[in-house]
N, C-alpha and C positions, 0 to 999 in steps of 0.2 A: 179709656174703657178697657177692661180685661176681656179678651176674646176667647181664651182657652187656657187650659193647663198643659204645659209642654213637658215638664220634668217632675219626677217625684223622687225624693231622696230615701234611700234604704241603706242603713248602716250595716256593714258586713265585717266579719272578723279577719278575713284574708281576701284581698281583691282578686288574686289569681285563682284561688279556689272558687270564689263566687262566680267569676267569669266562666270557668269550666262548668259549674253547676247550671247556670242560667242558659248557657249555649248548648252544652252536650246533653243535659238531662231534660230541660224544659223546651229546648228547641228555639230559644230566642236568638236574635242576631245582635252582634256588637254594633252600636251606633257610633261610639267614640271611645278611643283609648289613647289619651294624650298625657304626656308628662308636662306639668306646668312649670317645672324647674325648682331649684333649691330655694328653700325658705318661703315659698308661696303658702299662705295660710298658716304659717308657723308649723308646718308638718315636719320640719327638720330635714328629712331625706328627700324632699320634693313632694309635690302634690300631684296625684294622678286623677284625672277626670275620666272615669270609666262609666259608660252608659250602655244599656241593652234594652231591647224591646221585642214584643211579639212581631213576627214577620208581617202579619196582616194588619198591624196597627202602627204605621210609620210615624204618626204624629205624636206618639208618646215615648219618652225616654225615661228609664228607671236608672237613677244614679246609684251605682254600687260604691258607696262611699266608705272610705277608711274612717274608723271611729274618731280619729284625730281631726277630721275636717271641721274647721271652725271652733275647735275646743282646745283648752289647755290640757296638759297631761292628766291632771286629777279628774277632770270632767270626762276625758276620753276613756280613762279606766272605768269610770262609772257607766258610761255608755256601753263599753265592751261587755261588762258584767250583765247589763240588762238585755243586750242582744243575745248573749249566750244562753240565758235562761228563758228566752222566748217572750220577754215582756214588751218588746218593741217589734215593729215591722209587720203588724197585721195588715192584710189586704185581701182582695178577692180577684180571682181570675175566672173568666167565663170560658165555657166549653159547650159544644153542641151535644156531646154525649159523655156525661160524667163517668159512667161505668167503663166505657172504652178508654177514655183518657186516664182514668185511675189505673187500669191494667197496663197501659203503655208506659206511664211514668213509673209505676212500681217495677216493671221489668228493667228500667234504666237506673234503678237504685234510689228513687225518690222515697223518702220515709214519710208515710202517712200516719197521722194521729187518729184518723177515723176513716172508715170505709164509706162509700157512697150510701147516703140515706135520704129518705124523703123528708123534706122540710116544707113549711108553708109557701116558700118562694121558689121551690124546685128541688133538685137533687144536689146534695153537697157532700164533698169529702174534704178533709183538712190535712194539709201537709206542712212540713218544715223544710226550709232550705238548709244548706250546710253550715250556716252561721247560727241558726236557731229561730230566725224569723218564721212566722207561720202565716199560712194563706188558706183561704177558702177556694176550692175548685167547684164552681157552681154551674149547673145546667139550669137556666131559668125556666120556670113553669111557663108554658105557652099561655098567652092571654089572647082573648078574642074580644074585639071592640067594635 
């Protein structure tokens, strides 16, 4: 029986740059940064297992994966093109205060595609990472039950 999701894969254009973006700009912590060695997964120069996650959510790891991971060169090139144009990597991150987090992340250089706005589910702003992946930054509407 499956008990939980522990990892989610996010393709990035440059693992070092992505590591800096997710740690320095978003405030995530590195969970793993390990070289798996030459020839692992056909990556040629060695396979790097790089994961990050929000400090207050230790049970989840976001894999910052090289576009070559698990792909031949032709497919990896297609994945890179899709990542760069923002066609992959959509996701949502929660915050307690969207307006405040929007200001903080903007000051750190995070590029937003939209400013905080009221939505049926709460307040949302949308940003891109340094590879082109886009994310919803959402302050959920309070529910009373």
